[in-house]
C-alpha positions in Angstrom: -0.3 0.3 0.1 1.6 3.3 -0.8 1.4 6.8 0.9 -1.2 8.2 -0.5 -3.6 5.3 0.2 -2.3 4.7 3.2 -3.4 8.2 4.2 -6.3 8.3 3.1 -7.5 4.9 4.3 -10.0 4.5 7.3 -8.3 4.1 10.6 -9.7 0.3 11.9 -11.9 1.9 14.4 -13.7 4.2 12.1 -17.2 4.2 13.1 -17.4 3.2 16.5 -19.3 6.0 18.7 -18.4 6.1 22.4 -19.7 7.3 25.2 -17.8 8.1 27.8 -18.3 8.8 31.7 -15.6 8.3 33.1 -12.9 10.1 35.4 -9.1 9.9 36.3 -7.4 7.1 34.6 -10.5 5.4 32.5 -10.8 8.5 29.8 -6.4 7.1 28.8 -8.2 3.9 27.6 -10.9 6.1 25.8 -8.1 8.5 24.3 -6.1 5.4 22.6 -9.7 3.8 21.5 -10.0 7.5 19.6 -6.8 7.9 18.7 -7.5 4.9 16.2 -10.6 6.3 14.8 -13.2 5.6 17.5 -15.6 9.2 17.9 -16.0 9.6 21.4 -17.5 11.7 23.4 -17.1 12.7 26.7 -20.0 13.5 29.2 -18.4 15.2 32.2 -19.9 17.0 34.9 -20.6 20.4 35.3 -19.3 20.3 38.8 -15.8 18.1 38.0 -14.5 16.6 41.1 -11.3 16.8 40.2 -8.9 19.7 38.5 -8.7 19.8 34.9 -4.8 18.0 35.8 -5.3 14.8 33.8 -7.5 16.6 30.8 -4.7 18.7 29.9 -2.0 15.7 30.8 -3.4 15.0 27.1 -6.6 12.6 27.9 -8.8 14.6 26.6 -7.3 14.3 22.8 -9.0 13.2 20.4 -12.0 13.6 22.2 -15.9 15.9 21.8 -17.3 16.9 24.9 -20.2 17.4 26.5 -21.3 18.8 29.3 -24.3 17.1 31.0 -25.7 17.3 34.3 -27.1 13.3 35.2 -28.4 14.7 38.7 -30.9 17.0 36.4 -34.2 16.3 35.4 -35.0 14.8 32.5 -31.1 13.8 32.0 -31.1 9.9 32.2 -33.7 9.9 30.0 -31.7 12.3 27.4 -28.6 9.8 28.3 -30.7 6.8 27.3 -31.3 8.2 24.1 -27.8 9.1 23.4 -26.8 5.6 24.4 -28.9 4.1 21.9 -26.8 5.1 19.2 -23.6 4.6 20.8 -21.5 1.1 20.5 -19.7 1.4 23.3 -20.7 3.3 26.9 -17.4 3.6 29.4 -17.7 4.3 33.4 -16.3 4.3 36.3 -18.2 5.3 39.0 -18.1 3.3 42.5 -19.6 0.4 41.5 -23.4 0.8 41.7 -23.5 4.3 41.4 -24.6 4.0 38.1 -27.4 1.6 38.9 -28.5 4.4 41.2 -28.4 7.0 38.2 -31.2 4.9 36.1 -27.5 4.2 34.2 -26.8 0.5 34.9 -26.1 -2.1 32.2 -29.4 -3.6 32.8 -31.7 -0.6 32.2 -29.0 0.3 29.4 -29.3 -3.0 27.2 -32.9 -2.8 27.6 -33.0 0.3 25.4 -29.5 -0.3 23.4 -28.9 -4.2 23.6 -26.1 -4.0 21.2 -24.3 -1.4 23.1 -21.0 -2.6 24.6 -20.9 -1.2 28.3 -17.4 -0.9 29.9 -17.2 -0.3 33.5 -13.3 0.5 35.1 -13.2 -0.2 38.4 -10.1 -0.8 41.4 -11.8 -3.6 42.3 -14.4 -5.0 40.2 -18.5 -5.2 40.0 -18.4 -8.8 42.5 -16.6 -10.1 45.5 -15.7 -8.7 49.0 -14.2 -5.7 48.3 -15.7 -4.3 45.4 -17.6 -1.6 47.0 -14.3 -0.4 48.9 -12.6 2.1 47.8 -9.0 2.4 46.9 -6.4 4.2 44.2 -4.2 1.8 41.6 -1.7 1.3 44.6 -4.4 -0.6 46.3 -5.5 -2.6 43.6 -2.1 -3.7 42.3 -0.9 -4.4 45.6 -4.5 -7.2 46.4 -3.3 -8.6 42.7 0.1 -9.6 44.4 2.1 -7.0 41.1 3.3 -4.5 43.8 5.5 -7.1 46.0 7.6 -8.3 43.2 8.6 -4.4 42.8 11.3 -2.4 44.3 14.3 -4.0 46.4 13.4 -3.8 50.1 10.5 -1.5 50.3 7.6 -2.0 47.7 7.0 1.1 45.6 4.4 1.8 43.3 6.0 2.2 39.9 4.0 6.1 39.8 0.1 5.2 37.9 2.0 2.9 34.9 1.5 -0.6 36.5 -1.9 -0.3 38.2 -4.1 2.5 36.3 -2.6 1.9 32.9 -1.3 -1.5 32.7 -3.4 -3.4 34.9 -6.8 -1.0 34.4 -6.4 0.8 30.9 -5.5 -1.8 28.6 -7.6 -4.7 30.0 -10.4 -1.8 29.5 -9.5 -1.5 26.0 -8.9 -5.2 25.0 -12.4 -6.4 26.7 -13.7 -3.3 24.9 -12.1 -4.6 21.7 -13.1 -8.3 22.6 -16.8 -7.6 22.9 -17.1 -5.2 19.6 -15.9 -8.6 17.3 -18.0 -10.6 19.7 -21.0 -8.4 18.6 -19.9 -9.1 14.7 -20.9 -12.8 15.5 -24.0 -12.1 17.6 -25.4 -9.0 17.0 -25.5 -8.2 20.9 -23.5 -5.8 23.5 -22.2 -7.4 27.1 -20.6 -5.8 29.8 -17.1 -5.6 30.2 -15.9 -5.3 33.7 -12.1 -4.1 34.0 -10.8 -4.3 37.5 -7.6 -3.1 38.6 -6.9 -6.0 40.7 -7.5 -8.6 38.3 -5.6 -7.0 35.5 -2.6 -6.7 38.3 -3.0 -10.3 38.9 -3.1 -11.0 35.4 0.6 -9.2 35.2 1.7 -11.1 38.2 0.9 -14.5 36.9 4.0 -15.2 35.1 5.6 -14.9 38.3 3.4 -16.8 40.2 3.7 -20.0 37.6 7.9 -19.2 38.0 7.3 -19.6 41.9 5.1 -22.6 41.4 8.1 -24.3 39.8 10.7 -23.6 42.3 12.1 -20.4 40.2 12.1 -17.0 42.2 12.0 -16.2 45.8 11.2 -13.0 47.8 11.4 -9.6 46.3 15.5 -8.7 46.1 16.2 -12.2 45.0 14.9 -12.9 42.0 16.7 -12.9 38.5 14.9 -10.1 37.0 14.1 -7.6 39.9 17.3 -5.7 40.0 19.2 -8.0 42.5 21.3 -9.5 40.2 24.8 -7.4 39.1 23.7 -8.5 35.3 20.1 -7.1 35.0 20.1 -3.6 37.1 20.5 0.2 37.2 24.0 1.9 38.4 24.4 5.2 39.2 27.2 7.4 37.0 29.2 10.0 38.2 26.7 13.0 37.1 23.7 11.5 38.9 22.0 9.8 36.1 21.1 6.3 35.5 22.5 3.0 32.7 20.5 0.2 32.4 21.6 -3.1 32.7 20.2 -6.1 31.2 22.8 -8.5 30.1 21.4 -11.4 31.4 22.7 -13.6 28.8 26.8 -14.6 28.8 27.9 -13.1 25.8 26.2 -9.6 26.9 27.9 -10.1 30.2 31.5 -10.8 29.4 30.9 -7.9 26.2 29.8 -5.9 29.9 33.1 -6.5 31.9 35.4 -6.3 28.8 34.5 -2.7 28.1 33.9 -1.8 32.1 37.9 -3.2 31.9 37.0 -5.5 35.1 38.5 -9.0 33.4 41.2 -8.8 36.2 38.2 -8.6 39.1 35.4 -10.5 37.5 35.0 -13.9 36.3 31.8 -13.8 33.6 31.8 -17.4 33.4 30.6 -17.7 37.3 27.7 -15.5 36.2 24.9 -18.0 37.0 27.0 -19.8 39.7 26.8 -16.6 42.4 25.3 -16.7 45.6 23.3 -13.9 46.8 26.3 -12.0 48.7 28.9 -13.1 45.5 26.2 -11.0 43.2 26.3 -8.4 45.6 30.0 -8.1 45.5 29.6 -8.2 41.9 27.2 -5.2 41.6 29.5 -3.3 44.1 32.4 -3.9 41.7 30.5 -2.8 38.6 28.7 0.2 41.0 32.4 1.3 42.1 33.7 1.5 38.1 30.2 3.2 36.5 30.4 5.7 39.0 33.9 6.9 38.1 32.4 8.4 34.6 29.8 11.0 33.2 26.8 8.4 31.7 27.1 9.8 28.5 30.7 9.1 28.2 29.5 5.5 29.4 27.4 5.5 26.3 30.0 6.6 23.9 31.9 4.1 24.8 29.1 1.7 24.9 28.0 2.9 20.9 30.0 0.1 19.5 29.6 -2.6 22.3 26.5 -4.8 22.1 26.5 -5.3 25.7 22.2 -4.5 26.9 23.1 -1.0 28.0 20.6 1.4 28.0 20.5 4.9 29.9 17.5 5.8 32.0 16.1 8.6 30.6 13.9 11.3 32.5 10.8 11.8 30.9 11.8 14.4 28.9 15.0 13.7 28.0 13.0 10.7 26.7 11.1 12.9 23.7 14.2 14.0 22.4 16.0 10.6 21.8 17.4 9.8 18.3 15.7 6.4 18.4 12.0 7.6 19.9 12.5 10.4 17.3 13.4 8.2 15.1 10.0 6.0 15.8 7.7 9.3 16.4 7.4 7.7 20.6 6.9 11.2 21.5 5.1 13.7 19.2 5.3 17.8 19.2 2.2 19.0 20.8 1.0 22.7 21.7 2.2 22.6 24.6 5.5 20.7 24.7 6.6 17.4 23.2 3.3 14.3 24.1 3.3 10.5 23.6 2.1 9.0 20.8 0.5 5.3 20.3 1.4 1.8 20.2 1.2 -0.8 18.5 1.7 0.5 14.9 0.2 -0.7 12.0 1.3 -1.4 8.2 -2.5 0.8 7.4 -3.5 3.7 8.5 -2.7 3.3 12.4 -3.8 6.1 14.2 -4.3 9.8 14.4 -2.2 11.9 16.3 -4.8 14.5 17.7 -3.4 17.0 20.2 -6.5 19.1 20.6 -8.2 18.5 24.2 -11.3 20.6 23.8 -12.6 22.6 26.8 -15.4 21.3 28.6 -18.7 21.8 26.6 -17.3 22.9 23.2 -19.1 20.2 21.7 -22.2 20.2 23.4 -25.0 21.4 21.0 -23.2 19.9 17.8 -23.0 16.8 19.2 -27.0 17.1 20.2 -27.8 17.4 16.4 -25.8 14.9 15.5 -27.9 12.3 17.8 -31.0 14.0 16.6 -32.4 16.7 18.2 -34.1 19.8 17.0 -33.2 23.5 17.2 -36.2 23.6 19.6 -35.5 20.7 21.8 -31.5 21.9 21.8 -32.8 25.3 23.2 -35.5 23.1 25.8 -32.5 21.4 27.1 -29.8 23.8 27.7 -32.3 26.0 29.6 -33.4 23.1 31.7 -29.5 23.3 32.6 -29.4 19.3 31.8 -26.4 20.1 29.0 -24.7 23.1 29.3 -22.5 24.4 25.9 -19.2 25.9 26.1 -19.1 29.4 26.6 -18.1 30.7 23.3 -20.4 27.9 21.6 -23.2 29.5 23.7 
């Protein structure tokens, strides 16, 4: 397929309309769906419980915004009319809240049996803890994933392991699977994406290794930083190198490049006790601390030893490899993340625009078939609010 054909080809999710009632982490998932062509309409409260940090961080990219007060008389009927013309509904309220509003999946599927109803939560919509409050740190702790992170104290890796990997990605996968199944059955279903379930799934391979006697407590395993050939080292300027030289050929190359053949027998790599491994780590750490990070990168440029810089996020935006891959793109307010995976067709659109709340309120209502007179009435009763610029 030529470049012009790719540019004009439809994106994979074009024609899919999503009504997203969610806040906090779940909008990241709908942002991914929007990037691949879905028409995502963010239903936003006139009284947002949170500030616009996540919206301005890009979670609103590629979407349209309608401000709707779900507690206003008539709002639920309006929402159900809109849902009946949507392929997917996303919500992330405390379990039971959508049912209290009159927008639970049973009601939705009576009105619109073909709609995929996707739910994002900490602990799911069943089980002893499903009504408990919590955040991603609690969900990944419950799922077992947090116990695997860190050497001494288990520490959450920002929101990446919980909100995004354990919650957002399973939500996206669930929506796509439900849409595929709908092509066979004609009916939607409920997607229950709980972060604790996602964390358990991510921790699953470690559990299987433990059952086979491979692995032990945090800080004693092959890939958790306890081995000198799979860890990070501080350089003279306070910056860090990541070393992933598990295979002998890479570790041997590392030791030679560091000039430590006299101090480390690379052939003993897999026979060290934890004490010997720690002593080897100290030897390597002392050597790497002698030079600045970029000096080491120059040295390792022609050495295949699985050594990379630990880039700060603002550095990662400008690394030559990431620039070549367009892993980050330049937006209005500076670099933003791109999307993955890459498809050989027209994979995604990099839309930097984050609409102000309610920018598309009137436009969306018209698309859903409401007349000008009906829209005037909806706005007069304050069920829906337009943005100031479109009022």
